BAFI-3210 file (N, C-alpha, C; in Angstrom, 3 decimals, decimal comma, padded with zeros to 6 digits):
// residues 224
n [1|2|3|4|5|6|7|8|9|10|11|12|13|14|15|16|17|18|19|20|21|22|23|24|25|26|27|28|29|30|31|32|33|34|35|36|37|38|39|40|41|42|43|44|45|46|47|48|49|50|51|52|53|54|55|56|57|58|59|60|61|62|63|64|65|66|67|68|69|70|71|72|73|74|75|76|77|78|79|80|81|82|83|84|85|86|87|88|89|90|91|92|93|94|95|96|97|98|99|100|101|102|103|104|105|106|107|108|109|110|111|112|113|114|115|116|117|118|119|120|121|122|123|124|125|126|127|128|129|130|131|132|133|134|135|136|137|138|139|140|141|142|143|144|145|146|147|148|149|150|151|152|153|154|155|156|157|158|159|160|161|162|163|164|165|166|167|168|169|170|171|172|173|174|175|176|177|178|179|180|181|182|183|184|185|186|187|188|189|190|191|192|193|194|195|196|197|198|199|200|201|202|203|204|205|206|207|208|209|210|211|212|213|214|215|216|217|218|219|220|221|222|223|224]
n.u [-018,034|-020,600|-020,786|-019,961|-020,985|-019,419|-018,358|-016,743|-017,466|-017,368|-016,429|-014,921|-014,368|-012,579|-012,465|-009,981|-009,301|-008,109|-008,737|-010,560|-011,086|-013,553|-015,245|-017,728|-019,697|-020,360|-022,506|-022,993|-025,133|-025,898|-027,607|-030,753|-033,191|-036,050|-038,893|-041,025|-044,582|-045,189|-045,904|-044,434|-043,744|-046,324|-046,742|-045,082|-042,210|-039,001|-037,683|-035,156|-034,309|-035,467|-034,497|-034,652|-034,280|-032,158|-030,910|-027,758|-028,290|-030,097|-032,678|-035,769|-037,368|-039,931|-040,981|-040,346|-040,076|-037,787|-035,241|-033,236|-030,453|-030,242|-032,387|-031,589|-029,348|-026,526|-023,643|-023,998|-023,962|-024,121|-023,108|-023,049|-025,833|-026,720|-025,451|-026,718|-029,322|-028,903|-028,034|-030,349|-032,261|-030,972|-031,181|-033,868|-034,429|-033,610|-030,827|-028,805|-026,783|-023,461|-023,011|-022,538|-019,302|-018,789|-016,545|-014,983|-015,716|-015,339|-014,588|-015,069|-014,050|-015,121|-013,197|-010,879|-007,774|-008,639|-010,022|-009,514|-010,612|-010,389|-011,242|-009,913|-009,165|-006,367|-006,900|-009,292|-008,241|-006,482|-008,615|-009,754|-007,877|-005,627|-001,995|-000,523|000,860|002,311|002,485|003,581|003,478|004,757|003,400|005,035|007,244|006,107|006,138|003,860|002,263|003,870|003,430|000,921|000,925|000,074|-000,152|000,168|-000,549|-000,275|-001,465|-000,801|-002,294|-001,558|-001,710|000,902|003,317|001,104|-001,881|-002,796|-004,836|-006,006|-006,234|-005,452|-005,629|-004,695|-004,874|-004,760|-007,194|-007,058|-009,029|-009,355|-007,593|-008,872|-009,864|-007,848|-006,975|-009,233|-009,358|-006,908|-007,488|-009,964|-009,080|-007,329|-004,515|-001,034|001,632|003,984|002,787|001,606|003,861|005,311|004,112|004,283|003,962|002,406|004,465|004,655|002,272|-000,218|-000,731|001,324|002,121|000,658|001,829|004,572|004,119|003,620|006,017|007,658|006,545|007,023|009,693|011,216|011,765|011,652|011,355|011,553|010,675|011,409]
n.v [-002,298|000,717|002,418|005,453|008,264|010,575|013,761|012,750|010,096|006,878|005,493|002,746|001,015|-001,503|-004,732|-004,795|-002,202|-000,967|001,381|002,114|004,162|004,848|005,595|004,221|001,888|-001,340|-003,672|-007,031|-009,474|-011,871|-014,862|-016,453|-019,149|-018,458|-019,754|-019,966|-020,638|-021,977|-024,587|-026,819|-027,922|-028,968|-031,013|-032,838|-032,741|-032,516|-029,751|-027,037|-024,064|-022,920|-024,072|-026,865|-030,093|-032,736|-035,986|-037,511|-037,642|-035,707|-036,295|-035,843|-036,014|-036,867|-039,541|-039,470|-036,820|-034,265|-032,035|-029,195|-026,717|-023,387|-023,734|-025,971|-026,876|-026,487|-025,473|-022,262|-021,718|-021,048|-023,088|-025,224|-025,519|-026,357|-028,620|-030,150|-030,439|-031,795|-034,234|-034,911|-035,247|-037,368|-039,269|-039,597|-040,506|-043,083|-043,679|-043,864|-041,901|-040,595|-039,505|-036,090|-034,729|-032,440|-031,310|-031,068|-029,060|-026,123|-022,913|-019,543|-016,304|-013,416|-010,811|-008,341|-008,634|-011,938|-014,626|-017,915|-021,544|-025,047|-028,126|-029,188|-027,095|-026,494|-026,860|-028,314|-030,632|-031,637|-032,135|-034,395|-036,355|-036,301|-036,118|-033,550|-031,490|-028,452|-025,996|-022,849|-021,060|-018,085|-015,667|-013,824|-015,154|-015,941|-015,365|-014,395|-013,510|-011,169|-009,728|-009,062|-007,628|-008,321|-009,715|-012,449|-015,683|-019,289|-021,855|-025,022|-027,906|-030,798|-034,558|-036,065|-037,585|-038,202|-037,562|-034,627|-032,318|-029,858|-026,769|-023,478|-019,997|-016,912|-013,890|-012,097|-013,381|-015,875|-017,482|-018,910|-020,880|-022,916|-025,296|-027,017|-027,247|-028,510|-030,969|-032,089|-032,367|-033,874|-036,444|-037,046|-036,597|-036,847|-034,627|-035,155|-036,359|-034,222|-032,602|-033,537|-032,701|-030,273|-026,876|-024,135|-021,338|-017,660|-018,178|-017,966|-020,646|-021,973|-021,384|-023,026|-025,555|-025,288|-024,804|-027,357|-028,638|-027,660|-028,780|-031,392|-031,549|-030,454|-027,516|-024,704|-021,869|-020,482|-017,908|-015,828]
n.w [006,705|006,552|003,546|003,151|001,170|-000,985|-002,577|-004,758|-005,059|-003,330|-000,156|001,342|004,261|005,277|007,551|008,709|008,852|006,533|004,063|000,985|-001,819|-004,397|-007,528|-008,021|-006,134|-005,997|-004,943|-004,640|-004,128|-004,559|-006,259|-006,802|-007,631|-008,939|-008,129|-006,168|-005,432|-007,709|-007,621|-007,307|-004,746|-004,024|-005,764|-004,690|-005,177|-003,947|-002,414|-001,583|-000,133|-002,381|-004,542|-006,578|-005,745|-007,029|-008,487|-009,279|-012,202|-013,054|-011,980|-010,288|-007,142|-007,940|-009,860|-013,383|-013,746|-014,410|-013,913|-014,586|-015,109|-013,831|-011,769|-010,300|-007,590|-008,817|-010,628|-011,630|-014,831|-018,165|-019,883|-018,169|-017,832|-020,306|-020,857|-018,820|-019,674|-022,059|-020,968|-019,461|-021,426|-022,975|-021,095|-020,511|-023,011|-022,861|-023,276|-021,137|-020,477|-019,349|-015,952|-015,211|-014,238|-011,886|-011,056|-012,893|-014,833|-016,780|-015,623|-015,951|-015,038|-016,690|-016,488|-016,692|-015,913|-017,316|-015,192|-014,941|-014,536|-013,907|-012,343|-009,015|-006,144|-004,137|-001,667|-001,676|-002,928|-001,078|001,015|-000,161|000,300|-001,239|-001,645|-002,047|-004,548|-005,977|-008,654|-009,644|-012,619|-014,077|-016,066|-017,135|-018,386|-020,628|-023,977|-025,785|-023,984|-023,232|-025,581|-025,507|-023,352|-020,594|-017,298|-015,190|-013,946|-014,144|-012,400|-011,235|-009,656|-008,329|-007,927|-005,850|-007,684|-009,474|-011,188|-012,604|-010,947|-010,884|-012,393|-012,653|-013,572|-014,446|-016,367|-019,604|-021,902|-020,996|-020,482|-022,817|-022,773|-021,354|-022,790|-023,342|-020,899|-019,411|-020,777|-019,998|-017,027|-017,061|-018,456|-016,696|-016,882|-016,447|-015,428|-016,950|-019,162|-020,515|-020,835|-022,957|-025,154|-027,884|-028,132|-029,878|-030,662|-031,163|-028,528|-026,123|-025,197|-024,786|-022,363|-020,565|-021,503|-020,517|-018,045|-017,413|-018,101|-016,234|-013,818|-014,305|-014,019|-015,898|-016,530|-018,847|-020,095|-017,310|-015,060|-012,565]
ca.u [-018,794|-021,154|-019,658|-020,280|-020,823|-018,730|-018,347|-016,086|-017,930|-017,805|-015,204|-015,115|-013,395|-012,496|-012,558|-008,818|-009,057|-007,870|-009,737|-010,547|-012,133|-013,897|-016,494|-018,888|-019,631|-021,090|-022,633|-023,366|-025,923|-026,022|-028,938|-031,476|-034,314|-037,731|-039,641|-042,085|-045,876|-045,601|-046,637|-043,536|-044,045|-047,691|-046,580|-044,159|-041,128|-038,424|-037,024|-034,303|-034,158|-035,888|-033,866|-035,267|-033,303|-032,044|-029,976|-026,665|-028,839|-031,063|-033,923|-036,206|-037,902|-041,068|-040,433|-040,623|-039,785|-036,317|-034,948|-031,649|-030,009|-030,176|-033,339|-030,979|-028,137|-025,303|-022,988|-025,146|-023,332|-025,010|-022,800|-023,721|-027,344|-026,718|-024,920|-027,509|-030,094|-028,597|-027,954|-031,696|-032,816|-030,667|-031,629|-035,317|-034,379|-032,969|-029,317|-027,926|-025,387|-022,666|-023,251|-021,518|-018,494|-018,925|-015,129|-014,405|-016,608|-014,526|-015,058|-014,245|-014,739|-014,873|-012,853|-009,800|-007,460|-009,785|-009,734|-010,071|-010,146|-011,141|-010,722|-009,786|-008,463|-005,486|-007,601|-010,197|-007,572|-006,138|-009,692|-010,171|-006,844|-004,241|-000,819|-000,583|002,177|001,749|003,565|002,965|004,086|004,492|003,190|006,235|008,108|005,493|006,271|002,503|001,715|004,467|003,032|-000,457|000,969|-000,561|000,624|-000,537|000,091|-000,881|-001,173|-001,127|-002,493|-001,343|-001,385|002,363|003,400|-000,242|-002,489|-003,144|-006,009|-006,558|-005,576|-006,089|-005,152|-005,178|-004,331|-005,643|-007,556|-006,676|-010,389|-009,168|-006,888|-009,447|-010,124|-006,868|-006,911|-010,295|-008,829|-006,023|-008,079|-010,787|-008,515|-006,395|-003,119|000,061|002,408|004,886|002,044|001,237|005,085|005,896|003,375|004,767|002,898|002,944|005,153|004,234|000,852|-000,345|-000,774|002,703|002,368|000,222|002,792|005,668|003,795|003,679|007,113|008,387|006,102|007,619|011,037|012,019|011,525|012,200|011,393|011,001|010,862|011,146]
ca.v [-000,900|001,251|003,277|006,956|008,943|011,964|014,310|011,984|008,627|006,068|004,987|001,588|000,394|-003,143|-005,043|-004,620|-000,737|-000,397|002,131|002,089|005,064|004,515|006,339|003,623|000,616|-002,479|-004,895|-008,167|-010,129|-013,423|-014,968|-017,885|-019,598|-017,963|-021,053|-019,940|-020,388|-022,406|-025,805|-027,746|-028,709|-029,564|-032,218|-033,876|-032,465|-031,971|-028,400|-026,638|-022,826|-022,418|-025,081|-028,278|-031,307|-033,765|-036,867|-037,329|-037,625|-034,557|-036,635|-035,307|-036,902|-037,559|-040,227|-038,886|-035,318|-033,812|-030,602|-028,732|-025,179|-022,603|-024,338|-026,905|-026,255|-026,873|-024,374|-021,517|-021,368|-021,720|-024,323|-026,364|-025,828|-027,039|-030,249|-030,896|-030,458|-032,673|-035,481|-035,231|-035,539|-038,614|-040,087|-039,796|-041,307|-044,404|-043,897|-043,943|-040,989|-040,710|-038,320|-034,846|-034,553|-031,140|-030,720|-031,089|-028,232|-025,217|-021,831|-018,301|-014,800|-012,516|-009,623|-007,939|-010,019|-012,943|-015,511|-019,260|-022,617|-026,173|-029,059|-028,843|-026,279|-026,958|-027,146|-029,516|-031,848|-032,172|-032,741|-035,627|-037,166|-036,378|-035,773|-032,568|-030,698|-027,376|-025,347|-021,635|-020,504|-016,607|-015,487|-013,039|-016,036|-016,181|-014,320|-013,878|-012,588|-009,925|-008,960|-008,680|-006,779|-008,952|-010,250|-013,438|-017,012|-020,573|-022,722|-026,325|-028,658|-032,288|-035,589|-036,332|-038,875|-038,618|-036,767|-033,052|-032,354|-028,630|-025,706|-022,159|-019,270|-015,412|-013,294|-011,894|-014,324|-017,246|-018,559|-019,690|-022,102|-023,906|-026,541|-027,995|-027,745|-029,676|-032,294|-032,511|-032,813|-035,018|-037,540|-037,534|-036,792|-036,282|-033,528|-035,843|-036,501|-033,024|-031,862|-034,136|-032,110|-029,116|-025,928|-023,134|-020,085|-017,257|-018,295|-018,218|-021,970|-022,328|-021,269|-024,357|-026,480|-024,942|-025,227|-028,878|-029,119|-027,345|-029,638|-032,655|-031,423|-029,810|-026,253|-024,182|-020,482|-020,220|-016,560|-015,425]
ca.w [007,301|005,400|002,568|003,085|-000,199|-001,145|-004,041|-005,839|-004,902|-001,949|000,607|002,020|005,255|005,772|008,975|009,376|008,975|005,299|003,402|-000,591|-002,500|-005,775|-007,812|-007,579|-005,264|-006,745|-003,915|-005,187|-003,070|-005,049|-007,048|-006,559|-008,449|-008,805|-007,982|-005,140|-005,653|-008,934|-007,414|-007,135|-003,403|-004,170|-006,592|-004,149|-005,463|-003,158|-002,631|-000,775|-000,339|-003,655|-005,662|-006,967|-005,419|-008,214|-008,389|-010,544|-013,416|-012,917|-011,948|-009,178|-006,333|-008,483|-011,191|-014,737|-013,911|-014,246|-013,579|-015,014|-015,241|-012,398|-010,779|-009,434|-007,064|-009,625|-011,005|-012,294|-015,920|-019,153|-020,630|-017,303|-018,229|-021,920|-020,648|-017,996|-020,677|-022,897|-020,269|-019,070|-022,822|-023,252|-020,022|-020,874|-024,332|-022,516|-023,678|-020,245|-020,449|-018,103|-015,122|-014,985|-013,072|-011,949|-010,807|-014,502|-015,699|-016,972|-015,157|-016,435|-014,758|-017,807|-016,138|-017,219|-016,771|-016,894|-014,136|-015,408|-013,607|-013,908|-011,387|-007,553|-005,600|-003,270|-000,336|-002,076|-003,298|000,229|001,735|-000,762|000,769|-001,924|-001,346|-003,183|-005,102|-006,582|-009,551|-010,316|-013,599|-013,987|-017,510|-017,549|-019,090|-021,929|-025,158|-026,162|-022,620|-023,204|-026,577|-024,940|-022,178|-019,645|-016,237|-014,419|-013,826|-014,452|-011,306|-011,473|-008,433|-008,841|-006,835|-005,911|-008,781|-010,085|-012,229|-012,485|-010,193|-010,860|-013,248|-012,213|-014,466|-014,338|-017,375|-020,586|-022,712|-020,436|-020,672|-024,300|-022,453|-020,771|-023,649|-023,191|-019,221|-019,162|-021,190|-018,763|-015,963|-017,319|-018,834|-015,609|-017,256|-015,519|-016,091|-017,861|-020,188|-021,117|-021,161|-024,246|-026,381|-028,446|-028,197|-030,796|-030,551|-029,671|-028,041|-024,626|-024,902|-024,249|-020,671|-020,420|-021,796|-019,757|-016,594|-017,044|-018,275|-014,954|-012,842|-014,633|-013,695|-017,055|-016,872|-020,095|-019,932|-016,195|-014,467|-011,054]
c.u [-019,836|-020,272|-020,307|-020,058|-020,034|-018,870|-017,998|-016,535|-017,923|-016,400|-015,500|-013,998|-013,497|-012,256|-011,283|-008,336|-008,653|-009,165|-009,496|-011,443|-012,330|-015,055|-017,707|-018,693|-020,591|-021,309|-023,458|-024,009|-026,241|-027,482|-029,622|-032,632|-035,485|-038,806|-040,753|-043,517|-046,049|-045,989|-045,860|-043,672|-045,279|-047,675|-045,505|-042,680|-040,273|-037,509|-036,054|-033,865|-034,460|-035,646|-034,742|-034,020|-033,345|-030,853|-028,868|-027,364|-029,932|-032,465|-034,438|-036,942|-039,189|-040,658|-041,176|-040,631|-038,449|-036,449|-033,420|-031,698|-029,970|-031,526|-032,648|-029,817|-026,683|-024,631|-023,945|-024,129|-024,137|-024,571|-023,215|-024,909|-027,562|-026,425|-026,128|-028,921|-030,121|-028,734|-029,400|-032,377|-032,376|-031,019|-033,286|-035,279|-033,904|-031,570|-028,403|-026,627|-024,767|-022,971|-022,139|-020,757|-018,171|-017,783|-014,652|-014,995|-015,595|-015,245|-014,396|-014,976|-014,042|-014,556|-011,610|-008,557|-008,577|-008,977|-010,291|-009,488|-010,892|-010,290|-010,824|-008,782|-007,185|-006,120|-008,658|-009,520|-007,012|-007,463|-009,990|-008,985|-005,573|-003,182|-000,412|000,589|001,647|002,922|002,728|004,052|003,830|004,461|004,286|007,092|007,456|005,624|005,040|002,102|002,530|003,957|001,704|-000,514|000,108|000,243|-000,298|000,269|-000,800|-000,250|-001,581|-001,157|-002,448|-001,276|000,378|002,582|002,108|-000,566|-002,487|-004,589|-006,809|-005,798|-006,083|-005,163|-005,616|-004,269|-005,292|-005,777|-007,424|-008,014|-010,225|-008,297|-007,438|-009,836|-009,073|-006,919|-008,001|-009,947|-007,791|-006,603|-008,791|-010,232|-007,333|-004,970|-002,211|000,822|003,432|004,026|001,916|002,781|005,691|005,143|004,138|003,679|003,436|003,398|005,122|002,661|000,919|-000,509|000,458|002,796|001,735|001,253|004,195|005,360|003,836|005,082|008,030|007,848|006,606|009,335|011,967|011,732|012,244|012,340|010,845|011,361|010,599|011,653]
c.v [-000,167|002,173|004,617|007,300|010,368|012,523|013,669|010,687|008,082|005,845|003,982|001,234|-001,024|-003,429|-004,848|-003,012|-000,062|000,309|002,276|003,202|004,587|005,452|005,549|002,313|-000,172|-003,624|-005,947|-009,229|-011,616|-013,424|-016,226|-017,769|-018,799|-019,133|-021,040|-019,894|-020,919|-024,094|-026,833|-028,643|-029,555|-030,845|-033,386|-033,578|-031,827|-030,706|-028,026|-025,217|-022,430|-023,369|-026,427|-029,223|-032,378|-034,723|-036,627|-037,255|-036,701|-035,093|-036,099|-036,277|-037,649|-038,188|-039,661|-037,234|-034,928|-032,295|-030,213|-027,168|-024,770|-022,940|-025,110|-026,329|-026,725|-025,495|-023,434|-020,947|-021,839|-022,832|-025,575|-026,608|-026,496|-028,461|-031,003|-031,238|-031,575|-034,222|-035,919|-035,752|-037,159|-039,780|-040,455|-040,795|-042,826|-044,796|-043,925|-043,284|-041,098|-039,426|-037,326|-034,900|-032,959|-030,494|-030,477|-029,854|-026,913|-023,763|-020,638|-016,958|-013,806|-011,091|-009,319|-007,729|-010,956|-014,137|-017,062|-020,461|-023,907|-027,171|-028,594|-027,870|-026,857|-027,636|-028,390|-030,726|-032,547|-032,699|-034,187|-036,535|-037,227|-035,784|-034,691|-031,785|-029,523|-026,697|-024,195|-021,164|-019,031|-016,376|-014,488|-013,849|-016,441|-015,099|-013,653|-012,977|-011,277|-009,126|-008,487|-007,654|-007,089|-009,783|-011,414|-014,602|-018,046|-021,515|-024,202|-026,956|-030,113|-032,965|-035,924|-037,662|-039,421|-037,550|-035,368|-032,971|-030,964|-027,651|-024,478|-021,030|-017,662|-014,742|-013,070|-013,164|-015,634|-018,308|-019,230|-021,080|-023,148|-025,221|-027,368|-028,265|-028,626|-030,850|-033,097|-033,199|-033,934|-036,248|-037,891|-037,653|-036,533|-035,414|-034,003|-035,931|-035,259|-032,366|-032,320|-033,210|-030,745|-027,999|-024,763|-021,847|-019,187|-017,486|-018,399|-019,776|-022,596|-022,065|-022,544|-025,461|-026,345|-025,033|-026,777|-029,319|-028,803|-028,274|-031,294|-032,454|-030,807|-028,569|-025,621|-022,681|-019,963|-018,807|-016,367|-016,314]
c.w [006,110|004,719|002,506|001,553|000,153|-002,467|-005,275|-005,968|-003,647|-001,361|001,486|002,816|005,508|007,149|009,559|009,172|007,604|004,714|001,836|-000,979|-003,917|-006,087|-007,651|-006,955|-005,772|-005,500|-004,690|-004,157|-003,316|-005,740|-006,567|-007,481|-008,169|-009,017|-006,943|-005,946|-007,233|-008,872|-007,183|-005,886|-003,578|-004,786|-006,049|-004,444|-004,414|-003,382|-001,532|-000,971|-001,859|-004,835|-005,627|-006,808|-006,569|-007,804|-009,320|-012,149|-013,736|-012,649|-010,354|-008,039|-006,823|-009,861|-012,502|-014,785|-013,554|-014,236|-013,857|-015,015|-013,815|-011,435|-009,898|-008,742|-007,571|-009,789|-011,995|-013,854|-017,130|-019,844|-019,593|-017,632|-019,473|-021,397|-019,827|-018,695|-021,461|-022,197|-019,942|-020,294|-023,163|-022,243|-020,084|-022,195|-024,128|-023,042|-022,673|-020,351|-019,190|-017,089|-015,248|-013,952|-013,030|-011,581|-012,203|-015,457|-015,863|-016,536|-015,580|-015,497|-015,806|-017,318|-017,045|-016,184|-016,235|-015,774|-014,761|-014,658|-014,104|-013,008|-010,081|-007,266|-004,563|-002,027|-000,515|-002,193|-001,889|001,079|001,142|-000,559|-000,258|-001,428|-002,511|-003,383|-006,104|-007,530|-009,712|-011,560|-013,891|-015,646|-018,014|-018,414|-020,495|-023,072|-025,591|-024,978|-022,664|-024,429|-026,177|-023,940|-020,850|-018,659|-015,914|-014,175|-014,247|-013,158|-011,307|-009,838|-008,906|-007,726|-006,867|-006,658|-009,109|-010,833|-011,737|-011,986|-010,390|-011,740|-012,972|-012,739|-014,306|-015,461|-018,659|-021,560|-022,137|-020,351|-021,849|-024,079|-021,729|-021,521|-023,162|-021,654|-019,117|-019,655|-020,417|-017,641|-016,009|-017,818|-017,916|-016,205|-016,241|-016,054|-017,116|-019,251|-021,232|-021,614|-022,449|-025,419|-026,672|-028,707|-029,137|-030,346|-031,511|-029,343|-026,418|-024,291|-024,396|-022,876|-020,107|-020,203|-021,047|-018,449|-016,203|-017,277|-017,007|-013,940|-013,032|-014,404|-014,701|-017,481|-017,956|-019,753|-018,469|-015,955|-013,031|-010,057]
res [m|p|a|p|k|s|a|s|g|v|e|v|t|l|e|d|g|k|k|f|s|a|e|v|l|l|v|a|v|g|r|g|p|v|s|a|n|i|g|f|e|e|q|g|i|t|m|d|r|g|y|v|i|v|d|n|k|c|r|t|s|v|p|g|v|w|a|v|g|d|l|i|p|t|l|q|l|a|h|v|g|f|a|e|g|i|m|a|a|e|e|i|a|g|l|n|p|r|a|i|n|y|d|g|i|p|r|v|t|y|s|e|p|e|v|a|s|v|g|l|s|t|a|q|a|k|a|k|g|h|d|v|v|e|l|n|y|d|l|a|g|n|g|k|a|q|i|l|k|t|a|g|s|v|k|l|v|a|a|k|n|g|p|v|l|g|i|h|m|v|g|a|r|v|g|e|l|l|a|e|a|q|l|i|f|n|w|e|a|e|a|a|d|v|a|q|f|i|h|a|h|p|t|l|s|e|a|m|g|e|a|h|l|a|l|a|g|k|p|l|h|a|h|g]
***
């Protein structure tokens, strides 16, 4: 519903009738490529809603023409654009690089607390036919989280008796944990593989270790 203004700010009413008041209302309508009237279509390049359509090596429908970054309908993240540019350059050079697995790209929302993830959600994993098991590790059981006075969790999505399919985190600085998380996902590690590694204390990285310990049936500092 429209957000009426008042002397103190705005009020928003949700579909279920709940009301929220705030000083400022931010409306995000998304973003898209600025590609109109440049001549792409005239050259025979396949487009869709302003995006250039490419294959898994960022090749367009016109031989010898590549496109990368926010111009193509992939994740609009700086590190994705870097990776696509490198892959395209190596493909042009004849090095036959490996295609990017977009499920394995780390994603961070730089809010407070941060939200970070890599891999599949539970719904995506089930849609791919996996028999899914989940585990939520509460950061209340992590010493460094208590020092930082942050709350949150590490959620693991895994195939039953198989590899970890997704890692999803909420908490201060959890974006820094994505380096290990993307290795776990991209190398198709199982919970037991990660559980054997020792994480330094007190660090947030212990939450990653203890989540996998718990999923492997060996919980340590479980909370709640």
